[in-house]
Short mmCIF file of the C-alpha atoms (twelve columns), coordinates in Angstrom:
data_MODEL
# 
_entry.id   MODEL 
# 
loop_
_atom_site.group_PDB 
_atom_site.id 
_atom_site.type_symbol 
_atom_site.label_atom_id 
_atom_site.label_alt_id 
_atom_site.label_comp_id 
_atom_site.label_asym_id 
_atom_site.label_seq_id 
_atom_site.Cartn_x 
_atom_site.Cartn_y 
_atom_site.Cartn_z 
_atom_site.pdbx_PDB_model_num 
ATOM 1  C CA . MET A 1  -55.384 -75.786 16.009 1 
ATOM 2  C CA . LEU A 2  -54.772 -73.106 13.350 1 
ATOM 3  C CA . ILE A 3  -54.255 -76.447 10.325 1 
ATOM 4  C CA . CYS A 4  -57.527 -78.162 11.800 1 
ATOM 5  C CA . PHE A 5  -59.217 -74.987 11.545 1 
ATOM 6  C CA . GLY A 6  -57.428 -73.583 8.318  1 
ATOM 7  C CA . ILE A 7  -58.438 -76.956 6.857  1 
ATOM 8  C CA . SER A 8  -61.986 -76.834 8.309  1 
ATOM 9  C CA . TRP A 9  -62.561 -73.405 6.380  1 
ATOM 10 C CA . PRO A 10 -62.359 -74.394 2.645  1 
ATOM 11 C CA . VAL A 11 -64.815 -77.194 3.508  1 
ATOM 12 C CA . ALA A 12 -67.275 -75.454 4.819  1 
ATOM 13 C CA . LEU A 13 -67.033 -72.484 2.343  1 
ATOM 14 C CA . LEU A 14 -67.085 -75.544 -0.676 1 
ATOM 15 C CA . LYS A 15 -70.399 -76.173 1.412  1 
ATOM 16 C CA . THR A 16 -72.232 -73.027 1.191  1 
ATOM 17 C CA . TYR A 17 -71.150 -72.263 -1.988 1 
ATOM 18 C CA . THR A 18 -72.794 -75.467 -3.501 1 
ATOM 19 C CA . SER A 19 -75.983 -75.237 -1.168 1 
ATOM 20 C CA . LYS A 20 -76.381 -71.722 -1.322 1 
ATOM 21 C CA . SER A 21 -77.737 -72.027 1.696  1 
ATOM 22 C CA . VAL A 22 -76.118 -70.499 5.129  1 
ATOM 23 C CA . LYS A 23 -79.023 -72.338 7.613  1 
ATOM 24 C CA . GLY A 24 -77.712 -73.087 10.551 1 
ATOM 25 C CA . LYS A 25 -74.785 -70.487 10.133 1 
ATOM 26 C CA . SER A 26 -74.803 -67.739 12.932 1 
ATOM 27 C CA . PHE A 27 -73.130 -64.192 11.560 1 
ATOM 28 C CA . LEU A 28 -72.358 -63.663 15.461 1 
ATOM 29 C CA . PHE A 29 -70.522 -66.463 16.108 1 
ATOM 30 C CA . LEU A 30 -68.672 -66.026 12.593 1 
ATOM 31 C CA . LEU A 31 -67.998 -62.350 13.501 1 
ATOM 32 C CA . PHE A 32 -66.483 -63.604 17.282 1 
ATOM 33 C CA . ILE A 33 -64.433 -65.877 15.361 1 
ATOM 34 C CA . LEU A 34 -62.755 -63.385 13.543 1 
ATOM 35 C CA . LEU A 35 -62.145 -61.251 16.136 1 
ATOM 36 C CA . GLY A 36 -60.218 -64.167 17.298 1 
ATOM 37 C CA . TYR A 37 -57.740 -64.117 14.388 1 
ATOM 38 C CA . ILE A 38 -57.564 -60.581 14.704 1 
ATOM 39 C CA . PHE A 39 -56.448 -60.569 18.376 1 
ATOM 40 C CA . GLY A 40 -54.275 -63.594 17.906 1 
ATOM 41 C CA . VAL A 41 -52.443 -61.391 14.963 1 
ATOM 42 C CA . LEU A 42 -51.828 -58.542 17.173 1 
ATOM 43 C CA . HIS A 43 -51.080 -60.952 19.882 1 
ATOM 44 C CA . LYS A 44 -48.415 -61.640 17.372 1 
ATOM 45 C CA . LEU A 45 -47.283 -58.492 15.955 1 
ATOM 46 C CA . ILE A 46 -46.647 -57.507 19.974 1 
ATOM 47 C CA . TYR A 47 -45.407 -60.818 21.872 1 
ATOM 48 C CA . ASN A 48 -44.222 -62.833 19.793 1 
ATOM 49 C CA . TYR A 49 -43.740 -62.572 16.193 1 
ATOM 50 C CA . ASP A 50 -43.082 -65.643 13.983 1 
ATOM 51 C CA . TYR A 51 -44.394 -67.767 11.165 1 
ATOM 52 C CA . VAL A 52 -47.899 -68.692 12.464 1 
ATOM 53 C CA . ILE A 53 -49.207 -65.192 12.188 1 
ATOM 54 C CA . TRP A 54 -49.537 -66.140 8.658  1 
ATOM 55 C CA . LEU A 55 -52.052 -69.250 9.685  1 
ATOM 56 C CA . TYR A 56 -54.137 -66.701 11.830 1 
ATOM 57 C CA . ILE A 57 -54.145 -63.975 9.057  1 
ATOM 58 C CA . LEU A 58 -55.057 -67.056 6.103  1 
ATOM 59 C CA . ASN A 59 -57.558 -68.600 8.602  1 
ATOM 60 C CA . GLY A 60 -58.694 -64.549 9.304  1 
ATOM 61 C CA . PHE A 61 -59.317 -64.363 5.916  1 
ATOM 62 C CA . LEU A 62 -61.070 -67.783 5.025  1 
ATOM 63 C CA . VAL A 63 -63.576 -66.216 7.262  1 
ATOM 64 C CA . LEU A 64 -64.093 -62.938 5.834  1 
ATOM 65 C CA . ALA A 65 -64.731 -64.989 2.758  1 
ATOM 66 C CA . ASP A 66 -67.681 -67.184 4.837  1 
ATOM 67 C CA . MET A 67 -69.386 -64.139 6.488  1 
ATOM 68 C CA . ALA A 68 -69.126 -62.426 2.868  1 
ATOM 69 C CA . MET A 69 -71.194 -65.757 1.265  1 
ATOM 70 C CA . TRP A 70 -73.297 -65.585 4.866  1 
ATOM 71 C CA . PHE A 71 -74.248 -62.105 3.159  1 
ATOM 72 C CA . MET A 72 -74.708 -63.215 -0.238 1 
ATOM 73 C CA . TYR A 73 -76.655 -66.022 0.805  1 
ATOM 74 C CA . LYS A 74 -79.255 -65.159 3.879  1 
ATOM 75 C CA . ASP A 75 -82.049 -64.786 1.762  1 
ATOM 76 C CA . ASN A 76 -82.307 -68.080 0.170  1 
ATOM 77 C CA . ASN A 77 -83.203 -70.098 3.357  1 
# 
């Protein structure tokens, strides 16, 4: 799951960057996804630390980048 999401986020970022539009993207949805990754990192830190934590962190940064682009392009719709 984390690998598939890890592949999907760069594709979504590229689409947003090339179209300069966030039409159909929900900031609230992105926020909930980010919260899921944050809780995943916390779980790994507290209960089961392993290399998978880096996938959660990487995906979290990609979601943050998508959120930043949402703010950049929200008025272009």
